[in-house]
DRENDO-1510 file (C-alpha; in Angstrom, 1 decimal, always signed):
<recs>
REC; n; res; u; v; w
REC; 1; MET; -44.7; +47.1; +88.8 .
REC; 2; THR; -40.9; +46.6; +89.5 .
REC; 3; THR; -40.2; +45.3; +93.2 .
REC; 4; PRO; -37.6; +47.6; +94.8 .
REC; 5; VAL; -34.2; +45.9; +95.5 .
REC; 6; SER; -32.4; +46.8; +98.7 .
REC; 7; TYR; -28.9; +48.2; +98.4 .
REC; 8; THR; -27.4; +45.4; +100.2 .
REC; 9; VAL; -29.0; +42.9; +97.8 .
REC; 10; TRP; -28.0; +44.9; +94.8 .
REC; 11; ARG; -24.4; +44.9; +96.0 .
REC; 12; CYS; -24.3; +41.1; +96.5 .
REC; 13; MET; -25.8; +40.5; +93.0 .
REC; 14; ARG; -23.2; +43.0; +91.5 .
REC; 15; ARG; -20.3; +41.2; +93.2 .
REC; 16; LEU; -21.4; +37.9; +91.9 .
REC; 17; GLU; -21.7; +39.3; +88.4 .
REC; 18; VAL; -18.1; +40.5; +88.6 .
REC; 19; LEU; -16.8; +37.3; +90.1 .
REC; 20; ASN; -18.7; +35.4; +87.3 .
REC; 21; LYS; -17.0; +37.5; +84.6 .
REC; 22; HIS; -13.6; +36.9; +86.3 .
REC; 23; PHE; -13.8; +33.2; +86.4 .
REC; 24; ALA; -15.1; +33.0; +82.8 .
REC; 25; VAL; -11.9; +34.9; +81.6 .
REC; 26; GLY; -9.7; +32.6; +83.8 .
REC; 27; THR; -11.3; +29.6; +82.3 .
REC; 28; LYS; -10.6; +30.8; +78.7 .
REC; 29; VAL; -7.0; +31.5; +79.4 .
REC; 30; CYS; -6.1; +28.2; +81.2 .
REC; 31; TYR; -8.1; +25.7; +79.0 .
REC; 32; SER; -8.4; +26.8; +75.6 .
REC; 33; SER; -5.0; +25.4; +74.5 .
REC; 34; ALA; -5.5; +21.8; +75.3 .
REC; 35; ALA; -8.8; +21.1; +73.4 .
REC; 36; ASN; -10.8; +18.6; +75.1 .
REC; 37; ASN; -8.0; +18.3; +77.9 .
REC; 38; VAL; -6.1; +16.1; +75.3 .
REC; 39; ALA; -2.8; +14.9; +76.9 .
REC; 40; PRO; +0.5; +16.1; +75.1 .
REC; 41; SER; +1.5; +13.6; +72.5 .
REC; 42; ILE; +4.2; +13.4; +69.7 .
REC; 43; THR; +4.0; +11.6; +66.5 .
REC; 44; VAL; +7.0; +11.2; +64.0 .
REC; 45; LYS; +6.3; +10.0; +60.4 .
REC; 46; PRO; +7.7; +7.8; +59.1 .
REC; 47; SER; +8.7; +6.2; +62.4 .
REC; 48; ILE; +10.9; +3.8; +60.4 .
REC; 49; GLY; +12.7; +5.3; +57.3 .
REC; 50; MET; +15.7; +5.8; +55.3 .
REC; 51; VAL; +18.3; +8.1; +56.7 .
REC; 52; ASP; +18.0; +10.5; +53.7 .
REC; 53; GLU; +14.4; +10.7; +54.1 .
REC; 54; LYS; +12.8; +13.7; +56.0 .
REC; 55; VAL; +10.5; +13.1; +59.0 .
REC; 56; ASN; +7.3; +15.0; +60.0 .
REC; 57; ILE; +7.3; +15.7; +63.9 .
REC; 58; HIS; +3.9; +16.9; +65.3 .
REC; 59; ILE; +3.5; +17.6; +68.9 .
REC; 60; ARG; -0.1; +18.2; +70.2 .
REC; 61; GLY; -2.0; +18.8; +73.4 .
REC; 62; LEU; +0.3; +21.6; +74.8 .
REC; 63; ALA; -0.9; +24.6; +76.4 .
REC; 64; THR; -1.2; +27.9; +74.3 .
REC; 65; ARG; +2.3; +29.3; +73.6 .
REC; 66; GLN; +3.9; +26.7; +76.0 .
REC; 67; VAL; +7.6; +26.4; +75.9 .
REC; 68; VAL; +9.0; +23.0; +75.7 .
REC; 69; THR; +12.4; +21.3; +75.0 .
REC; 70; VAL; +12.6; +18.6; +72.5 .
REC; 71; VAL; +15.6; +16.2; +72.9 .
REC; 72; ALA; +16.7; +13.4; +70.6 .
REC; 73; ASP; +19.4; +10.9; +71.4 .
REC; 74; VAL; +21.0; +7.8; +69.9 .
REC; 75; ILE; +23.7; +5.3; +71.1 .
REC; 76; GLU; +26.3; +4.2; +68.5 .
REC; 77; ASN; +29.6; +2.6; +69.0 .
REC; 78; GLY; +29.2; +2.7; +72.8 .
REC; 79; MET; +28.8; +6.5; +72.8 .
REC; 80; LYS; +25.6; +8.6; +73.3 .
REC; 81; PHE; +24.8; +11.5; +70.9 .
REC; 82; GLU; +22.2; +13.9; +71.8 .
REC; 83; SER; +20.5; +17.1; +70.3 .
REC; 84; ARG; +18.0; +19.6; +71.7 .
REC; 85; CYS; +15.9; +22.6; +70.7 .
REC; 86; ILE; +13.4; +24.7; +72.4 .
REC; 87; TYR; +10.1; +25.3; +70.7 .
REC; 88; GLN; +7.1; +27.5; +71.7 .
REC; 89; ALA; +3.6; +26.0; +70.8 .
REC; 90; ASP; +1.2; +27.9; +68.7 .
REC; 91; ASN; -2.2; +29.1; +69.7 .
REC; 92; ASN; -3.6; +25.6; +69.4 .
REC; 93; GLY; -0.9; +24.0; +71.4 .
REC; 94; GLU; +0.8; +22.3; +68.7 .
REC; 95; ILE; +4.3; +22.3; +67.1 .
REC; 96; HIS; +5.3; +21.2; +63.6 .
REC; 97; ASN; +9.1; +20.8; +62.7 .
REC; 98; PHE; +8.4; +22.1; +59.2 .
REC; 99; SER; +6.9; +25.4; +60.3 .
REC; 100; THR; +7.7; +25.9; +64.0 .
REC; 101; GLU; +10.9; +28.0; +64.8 .
REC; 102; SER; +13.5; +26.8; +67.3 .
REC; 103; ILE; +14.2; +29.6; +69.7 .
REC; 104; GLY; +17.1; +27.9; +71.5 .
REC; 105; GLY; +19.1; +24.9; +71.9 .
REC; 106; TYR; +21.6; +23.4; +69.3 .
REC; 107; PHE; +20.0; +25.3; +66.4 .
REC; 108; LYS; +17.7; +28.0; +65.9 .
REC; 109; GLY; +15.0; +28.8; +63.2 .
REC; 110; VAL; +12.9; +26.6; +61.2 .
REC; 111; GLU; +15.1; +23.5; +60.6 .
REC; 112; PRO; +12.8; +20.5; +60.0 .
REC; 113; MET; +15.8; +18.0; +60.5 .
REC; 114; GLY; +17.8; +19.8; +62.9 .
REC; 115; LEU; +17.3; +17.3; +65.7 .
REC; 116; PHE; +19.3; +14.9; +63.6 .
REC; 117; TRP; +22.0; +17.0; +62.1 .
REC; 118; SER; +22.8; +18.9; +65.2 .
REC; 119; LEU; +23.6; +15.7; +67.4 .
REC; 120; LYS; +26.7; +15.8; +69.4 .
REC; 121; CYS; +28.6; +13.4; +71.7 .
REC; 122; LEU; +27.9; +13.8; +75.4 .
REC; 123; ALA; +31.1; +12.0; +76.5 .
REC; 124; ALA; +33.7; +14.7; +77.4 .
REC; 125; PRO; +36.8; +13.1; +76.0 .
REC; 126; ASN; +35.0; +12.3; +72.8 .
REC; 127; GLN; +33.1; +15.6; +72.2 .
REC; 128; SER; +34.7; +15.5; +68.7 .
REC; 129; ALA; +33.6; +11.9; +68.0 .
REC; 130; ARG; +32.0; +11.4; +64.7 .
REC; 131; LEU; +28.8; +9.6; +64.5 .
REC; 132; ILE; +29.4; +6.7; +62.1 .
REC; 133; LYS; +27.1; +3.8; +61.7 .
REC; 134; LYS; +29.3; +0.8; +61.7 .
REC; 135; ASP; +26.7; -2.0; +61.2 .
REC; 136; VAL; +24.6; -0.7; +58.5 .
REC; 137; SER; +22.4; -3.8; +58.7 .
REC; 138; THR; +20.6; -2.6; +61.8 .
REC; 139; PRO; +18.7; +0.7; +62.2 .
REC; 140; MET; +19.9; +3.7; +64.2 .
REC; 141; LYS; +17.4; +3.9; +67.1 .
REC; 142; PHE; +16.4; +7.5; +68.3 .
REC; 143; ASN; +14.5; +8.4; +71.4 .
REC; 144; ILE; +12.7; +11.8; +71.1 .
REC; 145; LYS; +11.4; +13.3; +74.3 .
REC; 146; VAL; +9.5; +16.5; +75.0 .
REC; 147; TYR; +10.2; +18.4; +78.5 .
REC; 148; SER; +8.3; +21.3; +79.8 .
REC; 149; ASP; +10.0; +24.5; +79.9 .
REC; 150; ALA; +13.4; +25.6; +78.2 .
REC; 151; HIS; +16.4; +23.5; +79.1 .
REC; 152; GLU; +19.7; +24.6; +77.5 .
REC; 153; VAL; +22.0; +21.9; +79.2 .
REC; 154; PRO; +21.4; +18.1; +79.3 .
REC; 155; ILE; +18.4; +17.1; +81.4 .
REC; 156; GLN; +19.1; +14.6; +84.1 .
REC; 157; SER; +15.6; +13.8; +85.0 .
REC; 158; ASN; +13.5; +11.3; +82.8 .
REC; 159; ASP; +10.3; +13.3; +83.7 .
REC; 160; HIS; +9.3; +14.0; +80.1 .
REC; 161; ILE; +5.7; +14.9; +79.3 .
REC; 162; THR; +5.6; +12.8; +76.0 .
REC; 163; GLY; +8.0; +10.9; +73.7 .
REC; 164; THR; +8.4; +8.3; +71.0 .
REC; 165; LYS; +11.1; +6.2; +69.1 .
REC; 166; VAL; +12.3; +6.5; +65.7 .
REC; 167; GLU; +14.3; +4.1; +63.4 .
REC; 168; ARG; +16.5; +5.3; +60.6 .
REC; 169; LEU; +17.9; +2.9; +58.0 .
REC; 170; TYR; +20.9; +3.1; +55.8 .
REC; 171; LYS; +20.2; -0.2; +54.0 .
REC; 172; LYS; +16.8; -1.0; +52.7 .
REC; 173; PRO; +15.5; -4.6; +53.5 .
REC; 174; GLY; +16.3; -6.6; +50.5 .
REC; 175; VAL; +19.7; -4.9; +49.8 .
REC; 176; ARG; +22.3; -7.6; +50.0 .
REC; 177; ARG; +25.5; -7.0; +51.9 .
REC; 178; ILE; +28.5; -9.1; +51.2 .
REC; 179; PRO; +31.8; -8.5; +53.3 .
REC; 180; LEU; +34.9; -9.1; +50.9 .
REC; 181; THR; +37.9; -10.5; +52.8 .
REC; 182; GLY; +40.1; -11.9; +50.1 .
REC; 183; LYS; +42.5; -10.2; +47.7 .
REC; 184; ILE; +39.9; -7.4; +47.6 .
REC; 185; LYS; +38.8; -5.9; +50.9 .
REC; 186; GLY; +35.7; -4.0; +51.6 .
REC; 187; THR; +31.9; -4.5; +51.3 .
REC; 188; LEU; +29.7; -5.2; +48.4 .
REC; 189; PHE; +26.0; -4.0; +48.3 .
REC; 190; ILE; +23.5; -5.4; +45.7 .
REC; 191; PRO; +20.0; -3.9; +45.3 .
REC; 192; GLU; +17.0; -6.1; +45.7 .
REC; 193; GLY; +16.0; -7.8; +42.4 .
REC; 194; ASP; +17.8; -9.7; +39.5 .
REC; 195; GLY; +19.7; -7.0; +37.7 .
REC; 196; PRO; +21.9; -6.5; +36.0 .
REC; 197; PHE; +22.3; -3.3; +37.8 .
REC; 198; PRO; +24.2; +0.1; +37.4 .
REC; 199; ALA; +27.3; -0.2; +39.5 .
REC; 200; LEU; +29.5; +2.3; +41.6 .
REC; 201; THR; +32.8; +2.2; +43.4 .
REC; 202; ASP; +32.7; +4.2; +46.6 .
REC; 203; MET; +35.8; +5.3; +48.6 .
REC; 204; TYR; +36.1; +7.5; +51.6 .
REC; 205; GLY; +39.3; +9.3; +52.9 .
REC; 206; GLY; +42.6; +8.1; +54.4 .
REC; 207; LEU; +41.8; +8.4; +58.1 .
REC; 208; VAL; +39.0; +5.8; +58.0 .
REC; 209; SER; +39.4; +4.1; +54.4 .
REC; 210; LEU; +36.3; +2.0; +54.8 .
REC; 211; ILE; +32.9; +3.4; +55.8 .
REC; 212; GLU; +29.8; +1.5; +54.6 .
REC; 213; THR; +27.0; +4.2; +55.1 .
REC; 214; ARG; +27.1; +5.8; +51.7 .
REC; 215; ALA; +27.5; +2.6; +49.9 .
REC; 216; ALA; +24.5; +1.0; +51.6 .
REC; 217; LEU; +22.4; +4.1; +50.8 .
REC; 218; LEU; +23.4; +4.2; +47.2 .
REC; 219; ALA; +22.6; +0.6; +47.0 .
REC; 220; SER; +19.3; +1.4; +48.3 .
REC; 221; HIS; +18.7; +3.7; +45.5 .
REC; 222; GLY; +19.4; +0.9; +43.0 .
REC; 223; TYR; +23.1; +0.8; +42.4 .
REC; 224; VAL; +25.6; -2.1; +43.1 .
REC; 225; THR; +28.1; -0.4; +45.2 .
REC; 226; LEU; +31.5; -1.5; +46.2 .
REC; 227; ALA; +32.7; +0.2; +49.4 .
REC; 228; LEU; +36.2; -0.3; +48.8 .
REC; 229; SER; +39.0; -0.4; +51.6 .
REC; 230; TYR; +42.6; +0.6; +50.5 .
REC; 231; LEU; +44.2; +1.0; +53.9 .
REC; 232; TYR; +44.4; -0.7; +57.3 .
REC; 233; SER; +43.3; -4.2; +56.5 .
REC; 234; GLU; +45.5; -7.4; +56.2 .
REC; 235; GLY; +47.6; -7.1; +53.2 .
REC; 236; LEU; +47.0; -3.3; +52.7 .
REC; 237; PRO; +49.4; -0.5; +53.7 .
REC; 238; ASN; +49.1; +1.6; +56.8 .
REC; 239; GLN; +50.5; +4.8; +55.3 .
REC; 240; LEU; +48.3; +6.9; +53.1 .
REC; 241; TYR; +50.9; +7.5; +50.4 .
REC; 242; GLU; +51.8; +3.9; +50.1 .
REC; 243; VAL; +48.3; +3.1; +48.6 .
REC; 244; ASN; +48.8; +0.7; +45.8 .
REC; 245; PHE; +46.8; +2.0; +42.8 .
REC; 246; SER; +46.8; -1.2; +40.9 .
REC; 247; TYR; +45.0; -2.8; +43.8 .
REC; 248; VAL; +42.3; -0.2; +43.2 .
REC; 249; THR; +42.2; -0.9; +39.5 .
REC; 250; ASP; +42.1; -4.8; +40.3 .
REC; 251; ALA; +39.0; -4.2; +42.5 .
REC; 252; TYR; +37.4; -2.2; +39.8 .
REC; 253; GLU; +38.0; -4.8; +36.9 .
REC; 254; TRP; +36.7; -7.4; +39.5 .
REC; 255; LEU; +33.5; -5.5; +40.0 .
REC; 256; ILE; +32.7; -5.0; +36.5 .
REC; 257; GLU; +32.9; -8.7; +35.7 .
REC; 258; GLN; +30.2; -9.7; +38.0 .
REC; 259; ASP; +27.1; -11.1; +36.3 .
REC; 260; PHE; +24.8; -8.7; +38.2 .
REC; 261; VAL; +26.6; -5.6; +37.0 .
REC; 262; ASP; +25.5; -3.7; +33.9 .
REC; 263; LYS; +29.0; -2.9; +32.1 .
REC; 264; ASN; +27.3; -0.1; +30.2 .
REC; 265; ARG; +26.2; +1.8; +33.4 .
REC; 266; LEU; +29.4; +2.5; +35.5 .
REC; 267; GLY; +30.4; +5.2; +38.0 .
REC; 268; ALA; +32.6; +6.2; +40.7 .
REC; 269; VAL; +32.2; +8.1; +44.0 .
REC; 270; GLY; +34.8; +9.3; +46.3 .
REC; 271; LEU; +35.5; +11.7; +49.3 .
REC; 272; CYS; +38.9; +13.2; +50.1 .
REC; 273; PHE; +41.7; +10.8; +49.0 .
REC; 274; GLY; +38.8; +8.6; +47.7 .
REC; 275; GLY; +37.8; +11.4; +45.5 .
REC; 276; PHE; +41.3; +11.4; +44.0 .
REC; 277; LEU; +41.4; +7.7; +43.5 .
REC; 278; SER; +37.8; +8.0; +41.8 .
REC; 279; LEU; +39.2; +10.6; +39.4 .
REC; 280; ALA; +42.4; +8.4; +38.8 .
REC; 281; LEU; +40.1; +5.4; +37.9 .
REC; 282; THR; +37.9; +7.6; +35.6 .
REC; 283; SER; +41.0; +8.9; +33.7 .
REC; 284; ILE; +42.1; +5.3; +32.9 .
REC; 285; TYR; +38.7; +3.4; +32.3 .
REC; 286; PRO; +36.5; +4.7; +29.4 .
REC; 287; GLN; +33.7; +2.5; +30.8 .
REC; 288; ILE; +33.1; +4.9; +33.6 .
REC; 289; ARG; +30.5; +7.2; +32.5 .
REC; 290; ALA; +30.4; +9.5; +35.5 .
REC; 291; VAL; +32.5; +10.4; +38.6 .
REC; 292; VAL; +31.6; +12.3; +41.8 .
REC; 293; ASN; +34.5; +14.0; +43.6 .
REC; 294; ILE; +33.5; +15.1; +47.1 .
REC; 295; ASN; +36.3; +17.5; +48.3 .
REC; 296; GLY; +39.1; +15.3; +46.9 .
REC; 297; ILE; +42.6; +16.4; +45.8 .
REC; 298; THR; +42.4; +16.8; +42.0 .
REC; 299; ILE; +46.2; +16.9; +41.2 .
REC; 300; SER; +49.4; +14.8; +40.9 .
REC; 301; PRO; +52.9; +16.2; +41.3 .
REC; 302; GLU; +54.2; +14.3; +38.2 .
REC; 303; HIS; +52.9; +15.2; +34.8 .
REC; 304; GLY; +51.5; +12.1; +33.1 .
REC; 305; ASN; +51.9; +9.8; +36.2 .
REC; 306; ILE; +48.7; +9.3; +38.1 .
REC; 307; VAL; +50.1; +6.9; +40.6 .
REC; 308; GLY; +53.3; +9.1; +41.4 .
REC; 309; HIS; +52.0; +10.3; +44.7 .
REC; 310; SER; +54.7; +10.7; +47.4 .
REC; 311; ASP; +54.9; +12.5; +50.6 .
REC; 312; LYS; +58.0; +14.3; +49.2 .
REC; 313; TRP; +55.9; +16.8; +47.3 .
REC; 314; LEU; +54.0; +17.7; +50.5 .
REC; 315; ASP; +55.2; +20.6; +52.4 .
REC; 316; ARG; +55.1; +19.6; +56.2 .
REC; 317; THR; +55.8; +23.1; +57.3 .
REC; 318; LYS; +52.4; +24.1; +56.1 .
REC; 319; VAL; +50.7; +21.9; +58.6 .
REC; 320; TYR; +49.5; +23.9; +61.6 .
REC; 321; THR; +47.2; +23.8; +64.6 .
REC; 322; THR; +44.6; +25.9; +66.0 .
REC; 323; GLU; +42.5; +25.7; +69.3 .
REC; 324; GLU; +40.2; +23.4; +67.3 .
REC; 325; GLY; +42.6; +21.1; +65.7 .
REC; 326; VAL; +45.2; +20.5; +62.9 .
REC; 327; VAL; +44.8; +22.2; +59.5 .
REC; 328; ILE; +46.3; +20.6; +56.5 .
REC; 329; ASN; +44.7; +22.2; +53.4 .
REC; 330; ASP; +47.9; +24.2; +52.5 .
REC; 331; ILE; +50.2; +21.2; +52.2 .
REC; 332; TYR; +50.0; +20.5; +48.5 .
REC; 333; GLN; +53.0; +22.3; +47.0 .
REC; 334; CYS; +54.6; +21.4; +43.8 .
REC; 335; GLU; +56.3; +23.2; +40.8 .
REC; 336; ASN; +54.0; +22.0; +38.2 .
REC; 337; PRO; +50.9; +20.2; +39.6 .
REC; 338; TRP; +49.2; +18.1; +37.0 .
REC; 339; PRO; +45.4; +17.8; +37.0 .
REC; 340; ILE; +44.1; +14.2; +36.9 .
REC; 341; PRO; +42.6; +14.0; +33.4 .
REC; 342; ALA; +39.3; +12.3; +34.5 .
REC; 343; TRP; +37.7; +14.1; +31.5 .
REC; 344; GLN; +39.7; +12.5; +28.8 .
REC; 345; HIS; +37.3; +9.6; +27.9 .
REC; 346; GLY; +34.2; +11.9; +28.0 .
REC; 347; ALA; +33.0; +11.1; +31.5 .
REC; 348; LYS; +30.7; +13.5; +33.2 .
REC; 349; ILE; +32.3; +15.0; +36.4 .
REC; 350; LEU; +30.5; +16.2; +39.5 .
REC; 351; ALA; +32.5; +18.2; +41.9 .
REC; 352; ILE; +31.0; +19.0; +45.4 .
REC; 353; ILE; +33.1; +21.5; +47.2 .
REC; 354; GLY; +33.1; +22.8; +50.9 .
REC; 355; GLU; +34.4; +26.4; +50.9 .
REC; 356; ASP; +35.5; +26.0; +54.5 .
REC; 357; ASP; +37.4; +22.7; +53.8 .
REC; 358; LYS; +40.4; +22.5; +56.2 .
REC; 359; GLN; +41.9; +19.4; +54.6 .
REC; 360; VAL; +41.8; +20.1; +50.8 .
REC; 361; HIS; +41.9; +23.5; +49.7 .
REC; 362; PRO; +39.1; +24.6; +47.4 .
REC; 363; LYS; +41.4; +26.3; +45.0 .
REC; 364; TRP; +42.3; +22.9; +43.5 .
REC; 365; HIS; +39.0; +22.4; +42.2 .
REC; 366; SER; +39.3; +25.8; +40.3 .
REC; 367; PHE; +42.7; +24.6; +39.0 .
REC; 368; PHE; +41.3; +21.4; +37.8 .
REC; 369; TYR; +38.4; +23.2; +35.9 .
REC; 370; GLU; +40.8; +25.7; +34.5 .
REC; 371; LYS; +43.2; +23.1; +33.1 .
REC; 372; CYS; +40.5; +21.0; +31.5 .
REC; 373; PRO; +40.5; +21.3; +27.8 .
REC; 374; THR; +37.8; +23.6; +26.5 .
REC; 375; LYS; +35.9; +20.7; +24.6 .
REC; 376; PHE; +35.5; +18.9; +28.0 .
REC; 377; LYS; +34.6; +21.7; +30.2 .
REC; 378; GLU; +30.9; +21.3; +29.7 .
REC; 379; ASN; +31.2; +17.8; +31.3 .
REC; 380; ILE; +32.1; +19.3; +34.5 .
REC; 381; THR; +29.6; +20.4; +37.1 .
REC; 382; MET; +30.8; +22.1; +40.3 .
REC; 383; TYR; +28.7; +22.8; +43.2 .
REC; 384; ARG; +30.4; +25.2; +45.9 .
REC; 385; TYR; +29.0; +25.5; +49.4 .
REC; 386; PRO; +30.1; +28.5; +51.5 .
REC; 387; GLY; +30.4; +27.6; +55.1 .
REC; 388; ALA; +30.8; +23.8; +54.4 .
REC; 389; GLY; +33.6; +21.6; +55.6 .
REC; 390; HIS; +35.4; +18.6; +54.3 .
REC; 391; MET; +33.2; +15.7; +55.2 .
REC; 392; ILE; +30.0; +16.4; +52.9 .
REC; 393; GLU; +28.2; +13.1; +53.7 .
REC; 394; PRO; +24.6; +12.0; +53.0 .
REC; 395; PRO; +21.9; +14.4; +54.4 .
REC; 396; PHE; +21.2; +14.8; +57.9 .
REC; 397; ALA; +24.3; +13.5; +59.3 .
REC; 398; PRO; +25.8; +15.3; +62.2 .
REC; 399; HIS; +29.1; +17.1; +61.4 .
REC; 400; PRO; +31.7; +18.2; +64.0 .
REC; 401; ARG; +34.3; +20.8; +62.9 .
REC; 402; ALA; +37.0; +18.6; +64.1 .
REC; 403; VAL; +37.3; +14.9; +64.7 .
REC; 404; THR; +39.6; +12.8; +66.9 .
REC; 405; PRO; +41.3; +10.1; +64.9 .
REC; 406; GLY; +43.8; +9.1; +67.7 .
REC; 407; ARG; +47.6; +8.8; +67.5 .
REC; 408; LYS; +47.6; +5.5; +65.4 .
REC; 409; ARG; +45.5; +6.9; +62.6 .
REC; 410; MET; +47.3; +10.3; +62.6 .
REC; 411; GLN; +50.6; +8.5; +62.3 .
REC; 412; SER; +49.3; +6.9; +59.1 .
REC; 413; ILE; +49.0; +10.4; +57.4 .
REC; 414; ASN; +52.6; +10.6; +56.3 .
REC; 415; PHE; +52.8; +14.4; +56.1 .
REC; 416; VAL; +51.5; +15.2; +59.7 .
REC; 417; PRO; +54.5; +16.0; +62.0 .
REC; 418; GLU; +54.6; +13.8; +65.0 .
REC; 419; LYS; +54.1; +16.8; +67.5 .
REC; 420; PHE; +50.5; +16.9; +66.1 .
REC; 421; HIS; +49.7; +13.3; +66.4 .
REC; 422; ASP; +47.7; +13.5; +69.7 .
REC; 423; GLU; +45.5; +16.4; +68.4 .
REC; 424; ASP; +42.1; +16.6; +66.7 .
REC; 425; MET; +42.0; +16.9; +62.9 .
REC; 426; MET; +40.2; +19.9; +61.5 .
REC; 427; SER; +37.4; +19.2; +58.9 .
REC; 428; GLY; +35.8; +22.7; +58.9 .
REC; 429; GLY; +32.3; +23.7; +58.2 .
REC; 430; TRP; +29.7; +25.3; +60.3 .
REC; 431; PRO; +26.7; +23.4; +61.5 .
REC; 432; GLU; +23.7; +24.9; +59.7 .
REC; 433; GLN; +25.7; +25.6; +56.4 .
REC; 434; HIS; +27.2; +22.3; +56.3 .
REC; 435; ALA; +23.9; +20.5; +57.0 .
REC; 436; HIS; +22.3; +22.5; +54.1 .
REC; 437; ALA; +25.1; +21.5; +51.9 .
REC; 438; GLN; +24.7; +17.8; +52.7 .
REC; 439; GLU; +21.0; +17.9; +52.0 .
REC; 440; ASP; +21.4; +19.9; +48.7 .
REC; 441; SER; +24.4; +18.1; +47.3 .
REC; 442; TRP; +22.8; +14.6; +48.0 .
REC; 443; GLU; +19.8; +15.5; +46.0 .
REC; 444; LYS; +22.2; +16.8; +43.2 .
REC; 445; MET; +24.4; +13.7; +43.4 .
REC; 446; LEU; +21.4; +11.4; +43.0 .
REC; 447; SER; +20.1; +13.4; +40.2 .
REC; 448; PHE; +23.6; +13.3; +38.5 .
REC; 449; LEU; +24.0; +9.6; +38.8 .
REC; 450; GLU; +20.5; +8.9; +37.6 .
REC; 451; GLU; +21.0; +11.0; +34.6 .
REC; 452; ASN; +24.5; +9.8; +33.7 .
REC; 453; VAL; +24.7; +6.3; +35.1 .
REC; 454; LYS; +21.4; +4.7; +35.9 .
REC; 455; ASN; +19.4; +6.0; +33.0 .
REC; 456; VAL; +22.0; +6.0; +30.2 .
REC; 457; ARG; +21.0; +4.1; +26.9 .
REC; 458; HIS; +23.3; +1.4; +25.8 .
</recs>
């Protein structure tokens, strides 16, 4: 027999039942995301690695679908560079850089290495500053921090919910770095081990002449690499078209005479004017098996005269400026341009071309290929990258569309009119496309050098 329940008691029981359901739902919404009340954490693997190595970033312990801002920063040459992106955690309160889409900040979409290639200088007068690691013997030290909510502007507070540190290396431990200060100027990098090793010359463009980053990285991949300076040092010229090509050939001949160099496995790599010099070396020395030309000029104004460069064949009226900076890619004008015959001894040639290059027009790479004799055309491999600019460097390096060389360096580029000496120099390229070009071209370049230099049979 059922005991009757008064209406008042029934109402109280009913209200308790409703409240119980309400709190149960609330508990599920608030706490299901942070399983076991785990505090937010971030791990980066590897925490110490090479700059051309991808990293895996994993953030845990967030609330379901929580929005956070991830900020990376590094200080080099007294300047702070920073990047940021905005992520939304998944239903488990986790973020993975290889699968989670950035919904704001300096890049959008799934960009695993976006925090590195999107770095920008924070100092207002140096917003076009180029991030260059000058001391490649030390790591680049990054801070990576996670902040609650979305922040599109730099965060002044240090109230981050989790963070970590990451070190990125250009030079592997064991690679020897030897500065050269005698007749030959530059830096020699020797891989770990006894050798003899395959060897490369590596040259950058006229605004900087000597940068060690790519050479250190190539040495870390097993090549003796000479980062050669040809401007701005004691005994060297300060004007681009006063470069002494015999100095470059002397440096090359010195390199191949070293005991630790395998004379049967030689190559050359160059960017911009360094690309031109690398093609010129290859046209003279049959020992060079392969050359990589990264956005380098491919022609000379004098038929049969490789070293006949002069600013007289450059049309200064073609130099112009935009809101972003000075553009020089239309300056090369001569009646009968002569392609540097880097193919004539059978060398393999790799051309890496940014289609938005504002310093060397992409058409000169087409001209180079068209003028190559049919029997050598199969030795030329060309990769064209739409949206990429002039300075295609090793992967994940940040790339400003324009750089600030300063008046002194702008004066050294003979053909730039004086009225432009205080302006930025355009490089071109758009961040996402340029970053993808750097990643892809580096892999292709390493494969090219491995096949045609490192693994060739004597």
